[in-house]
C-alpha positions in Angstrom: 108.8 78.5 140.3 107.6 75.3 140.5 107.4 72.6 138.0 105.3 69.6 137.0 106.0 66.5 135.0 103.3 63.6 135.0 104.7 59.8 134.3 103.2 57.5 131.9 102.8 55.0 135.3 100.4 57.4 136.7 102.8 59.4 139.1 103.3 62.8 139.7 106.2 65.1 140.1 106.8 68.4 141.3 110.0 70.2 142.4 111.1 73.5 142.8 114.9 74.6 142.9 116.4 76.6 145.7 119.9 77.6 145.1 120.7 79.2 148.3 120.2 75.7 150.3 122.7 73.6 150.5 120.4 70.6 151.2 116.6 69.2 150.1 113.2 68.2 151.2 112.0 65.4 149.2 108.4 63.4 149.9 105.8 60.5 148.3 102.6 61.7 149.7 100.0 59.1 149.4 96.0 60.3 148.2 94.7 58.3 150.8 94.4 59.0 154.8 92.1 57.3 157.6 88.8 59.1 155.6 89.9 56.1 153.2 89.0 53.3 155.7 86.1 51.4 156.9 85.0 50.6 160.7 87.0 47.2 159.8 89.9 48.6 158.8 90.4 52.0 161.2 93.9 52.8 161.8 95.4 50.5 158.8 97.0 53.5 157.0 98.9 54.2 160.2 99.4 50.8 160.8 101.2 50.4 157.2 103.3 53.9 158.3 104.6 52.3 160.7 105.6 49.0 158.6 107.2 50.5 156.3 110.4 51.5 158.1 110.4 47.9 159.1 111.8 46.4 155.6 111.9 46.9 152.3 113.3 44.7 149.1 116.8 46.0 149.1 117.1 47.2 152.9 116.8 45.6 156.3 115.4 47.9 159.0 118.7 48.5 160.5 120.2 49.2 156.6 117.4 51.7 156.5 118.2 53.6 160.3 121.4 53.5 159.2 121.4 54.9 156.1 119.1 57.7 157.6 121.2 58.9 159.9 124.3 58.9 157.2 121.5 61.4 155.2 121.0 63.5 158.1 118.6 61.8 160.2 115.6 63.2 158.6 113.4 60.2 157.5 110.2 60.5 159.2 106.7 60.1 158.1 102.6 60.9 159.6 99.3 59.6 158.8 96.8 62.5 158.3 92.6 62.0 157.6 93.6 62.2 154.1 96.8 61.9 153.1 99.7 59.7 154.2 103.5 61.2 154.1 106.3 60.1 153.9 110.0 62.6 153.8 113.4 62.9 154.2 115.6 66.0 154.3 119.5 65.3 153.0 122.6 67.5 151.9 122.2 68.4 147.8 124.9 65.9 146.8 122.7 63.1 148.4 119.8 63.3 146.0 120.2 59.8 144.5 120.7 57.9 147.5 118.1 59.3 149.3 115.2 58.8 146.4 116.8 55.2 146.5 115.9 54.8 149.9 113.0 56.6 150.1 110.5 54.9 147.2 112.3 51.8 148.0 110.5 52.1 151.0 107.2 53.4 149.7 106.5 50.6 147.0 109.0 47.3 148.4 108.2 46.8 152.0 107.8 43.5 152.8 105.8 43.6 155.9 108.2 40.7 158.4 106.0 38.9 160.2 107.8 38.9 163.1 107.8 43.3 163.0 104.3 43.2 162.0 103.1 41.7 165.5 106.1 44.2 168.0 104.7 46.7 165.6 100.9 46.6 166.5 101.7 46.1 170.1 103.7 49.5 169.9 100.8 51.3 168.0 98.3 50.0 170.7 100.9 51.7 173.2 100.7 55.1 171.2 97.1 54.7 171.4 97.0 54.2 175.3 99.5 57.3 175.6 96.8 59.6 173.1 93.8 57.9 175.7 96.0 59.4 178.9 96.5 63.0 177.0 93.4 65.2 178.0 94.2 67.3 174.4 94.2 64.3 172.0 91.2 62.4 173.8 88.8 65.6 174.2 89.5 66.1 170.3 89.3 62.7 169.1 86.2 62.7 171.0 85.0 65.5 169.7 85.5 64.4 165.5 83.8 61.3 166.7 80.5 63.1 167.3 80.1 65.6 165.3 81.5 63.3 162.0 79.4 60.6 163.7 79.2 57.3 161.0 81.6 59.1 158.6 85.3 57.6 158.3 86.1 61.8 159.1 85.4 60.8 162.6 87.7 57.3 163.2 90.7 58.0 165.0 93.7 58.2 162.9 95.5 55.3 164.9 92.7 53.2 165.1 91.2 51.7 168.3 93.0 49.2 170.6 90.4 45.9 170.1 90.5 46.9 165.9 93.8 47.2 165.2 94.2 43.8 167.3 92.0 42.2 164.8 94.2 43.1 161.6 96.0 40.3 159.8 99.3 40.9 158.3 98.0 39.3 154.5 95.2 42.1 154.8 97.3 45.1 155.7 99.5 43.9 152.9 97.0 43.4 150.3 95.5 47.1 151.3 99.3 48.7 150.7 99.6 47.0 147.9 96.0 48.4 146.2 96.7 52.0 147.9 100.6 52.6 147.1 100.3 52.6 142.9 102.0 55.6 141.4 98.7 57.4 140.2 97.9 57.7 143.8 101.7 59.0 145.0 102.8 62.5 144.5 106.6 62.9 144.3 107.5 66.5 145.8 111.1 68.3 146.1 111.9 71.5 147.1 115.7 72.7 148.0 119.0 72.6 145.5 117.7 70.6 142.8 117.1 70.1 139.0 114.2 69.0 138.2 114.7 67.1 135.2 117.6 65.0 137.6 114.4 64.0 139.4 112.1 63.0 136.5 114.8 60.9 135.1 115.5 59.0 138.7 111.1 58.6 139.0 111.3 57.4 135.9 113.7 55.0 135.7 113.0 53.7 139.3 108.6 53.1 138.6 109.6 51.7 134.9 108.2 48.4 135.8 105.1 50.1 136.2 102.4 49.4 133.6 100.4 53.2 132.2 98.0 54.2 134.3 96.1 57.5 134.6 97.0 59.6 137.8 94.1 59.2 141.0 92.5 61.2 143.0 90.8 61.4 146.4 88.2 59.0 146.8 86.3 59.9 149.9 83.0 59.8 151.3 81.1 63.0 151.9 80.8 64.4 155.6 78.4 66.1 157.2 78.8 68.2 160.5 76.4 67.3 163.2 75.9 69.9 165.8 75.6 67.5 169.1 76.7 68.8 172.4 77.7 66.5 174.8 79.7 65.4 178.0 82.8 63.2 178.6 83.4 62.4 182.6 87.0 62.3 183.4 87.8 63.0 187.4 91.3 62.3 187.2 90.7 66.2 185.4 91.1 69.3 187.4 89.9 70.9 184.4 88.1 71.1 182.3 87.9 71.0 178.3 86.0 73.3 176.5 85.6 72.8 172.8 82.4 74.6 170.8 82.6 73.6 167.1 81.1 75.2 164.0 80.4 74.2 160.6 83.0 75.5 158.6 84.9 75.8 155.3 86.5 73.6 153.1 89.9 73.5 151.6 88.6 74.6 148.4 86.5 77.4 149.0 87.5 80.4 147.1 87.3 83.0 150.1 89.5 80.8 151.9 92.2 83.1 152.4 89.9 86.1 153.7 88.2 83.7 155.6 91.3 83.4 158.0 91.1 86.8 158.9 87.8 86.6 160.6 89.4 83.4 162.5 92.2 85.4 163.4 90.5 88.2 164.9 87.8 86.5 166.7 90.5 83.6 168.5 94.0 83.4 167.0 96.5 85.2 169.2 97.1 87.3 171.8 95.4 90.4 170.3 91.9 88.6 169.3 89.3 89.1 171.2 88.5 86.0 172.7 92.1 86.2 174.3 92.3 89.9 175.1 88.1 89.7 177.0 88.4 85.8 178.0 91.7 85.5 179.6 93.5 89.4 179.6 90.2 90.8 181.1 87.8 88.3 182.6 90.9 86.0 184.0 88.8 82.9 183.1 90.9 80.8 181.4 95.0 80.5 180.4 94.4 78.9 177.6 91.6 80.2 174.8 91.9 80.4 170.8 90.1 79.4 167.9 91.2 78.0 164.9 89.7 76.3 161.1 90.5 72.4 160.4 89.4 72.3 156.6 89.0 69.3 154.6 88.5 68.1 151.2 84.7 69.5 151.0 83.8 70.3 154.7 85.6 72.0 157.8 85.2 73.3 161.4 86.3 76.1 163.3 86.6 75.4 167.0 86.6 77.6 170.1 88.6 75.7 172.4 89.5 76.7 175.9 90.5 75.2 179.3 89.2 75.9 182.5 88.4 75.2 186.1 84.5 73.6 186.0 83.2 75.7 188.1 83.8 78.4 185.3 82.2 76.7 182.7 78.5 79.2 182.4 80.5 82.3 182.5 83.0 81.2 179.9 80.1 80.4 177.5 78.4 83.2 178.2 81.7 85.2 177.2 82.4 83.6 173.8 78.6 84.1 173.4 78.8 87.8 174.4 81.8 88.2 172.2 80.5 86.2 169.1 77.6 88.6 169.2 79.3 91.8 169.2 81.1 90.9 166.6 78.2 89.9 164.9 76.1 92.6 165.6 78.7 95.7 165.6 80.8 94.2 162.5 84.7 94.3 162.7 87.1 97.8 163.7 89.3 98.9 161.0 92.2 98.6 163.0 91.4 94.9 163.8 91.5 94.6 160.2 94.8 95.4 159.2 96.3 93.7 161.9 94.5 90.5 161.1 96.1 91.1 157.5 99.5 91.5 159.2 99.4 88.7 161.4 98.0 86.3 158.5 100.7 87.3 155.8 103.6 87.3 158.1 102.5 83.8 159.6 102.3 82.6 156.2 105.6 83.9 155.1 107.9 82.6 157.8 106.3 79.6 158.0 108.0 78.9 154.3 111.5 79.5 155.3 112.9 76.0 155.0 113.0 73.6 152.1 110.4 71.2 154.1 108.2 73.8 154.7 108.1 74.8 150.9 108.3 71.0 149.9 104.9 70.6 152.2 103.4 73.9 150.6 103.8 72.8 147.1 102.3 69.4 148.1 99.5 70.3 149.5 98.4 72.9 146.6 99.2 69.8 144.1 97.3 67.8 145.9 93.8 70.2 146.4 94.1 72.7 143.7 96.5 70.8 140.5 98.5 74.2 140.4 101.1 76.5 141.9 99.6 79.2 143.8 102.2 81.3 144.7 102.4 83.4 147.8 102.2 86.7 146.2 99.0 85.7 145.2 98.0 85.1 148.2 99.1 88.3 149.7 97.4 89.9 147.3 93.8 88.0 148.1 94.5 89.2 152.2 94.9 92.3 150.9 92.0 92.6 149.0 89.5 91.4 152.0 87.3 94.2 152.9 85.5 94.6 156.4 82.2 93.9 154.6 84.0 90.6 153.6 84.9 89.6 157.1 81.5 90.7 158.6 79.8 88.5 156.3 81.8 86.0 157.6 80.7 86.8 161.1 77.1 86.6 160.2 76.7 83.6 158.1 79.2 81.7 159.8 79.3 82.8 163.5 76.3 80.8 164.5 76.5 79.4 168.2 72.7 78.1 167.7 74.1 75.2 165.2 77.6 74.7 167.2 78.2 71.4 168.7 79.6 71.9 172.4 82.1 69.5 173.9 82.8 69.3 177.8 85.7 67.1 178.9 86.7 66.6 182.7 84.7 66.8 185.7 80.9 67.0 186.2 79.8 70.8 186.5 76.5 72.7 186.7 74.3 72.9 184.1 76.2 75.7 181.2 74.8 78.7 179.8 73.8 77.1 176.6 71.8 73.9 176.2 72.0 70.8 178.4 75.2 68.5 177.2 74.5 65.0 177.2 76.6 62.5 178.8 78.0 59.7 177.6 
């Protein structure tokens, strides 16, 4: 059972005890990511994430690294579009020292000026590396186009020219404004006591004034079904990404909706995999997945193919989608997809890091615990009529975005794309 406490300073603390684990995972999640940026500040969350490991009020950069190794070497972070998270994993007897280290990094970082300049250069190298990676380049370009003029389309790491313009005082001021207790969620899972974690947090954050907990603040994003092509003659194959307007993370039918996607293109037994790879041999990589956010989402159909096979590939996708909408799903497909999704969810929660992340997302987006048994019940209750309804309502290729990335090719089976 997940226990929850909200401190007077606004910090939310949640934890779940697993005595069978001789360890714990502990995290701070900031309710803010690249979606909260402007064009002028794009990349600032990611830069702050890097800087928080470069020195704090009580630990310099070397001490942070030394302590992380002594605690188990699992101190890490990531920046997303809606959240930024910092986490540590260690053995259960090291809760106090792990908490002190992670907390000091989160709210007492000092942003040493020499490290700030070096880290901007490091991130610029990271951006260049991403630009050289076709997968990263393809998906960043896609999001920039389908969420044009909205921060949801901004690259998480920012762009080189804009990143170079960010000044230390500007970034430090942004950090101090965002990294306040009410904008943070402290989450833990493992062999720990909730009472002990709350006591540690109450003592550490006692200097902060009483404030309410905050919530997400993002500009609403609108999906734009554009067709476009990006040339890269260094690639021997083409990346073909179809994006459909889809459901948000808060959709009440999100778990049954996963069944529809699973039947379409998630896994080796899915329709797209069996048709496009196994029967027609058009692609090695073909799949579909759902990428959901606070108020919106996209369903992605993704393949990597030879340029001359673009037209037959798109026709094959269209044929499978139209067949699914016309004839509906088969009974054996429904049960297979249910088993696949249930097994994936259960297996994904086998360690305390996964449990901590699961509980964090439930609290951030739903403000309550949603246990696995409830999710399984929801999945089991889904009917063929439910799934067929999703197919007819959401699988509309006429309203899809279509992105081709690679060598120039003949016009595809769908409407001609705009080059850029």
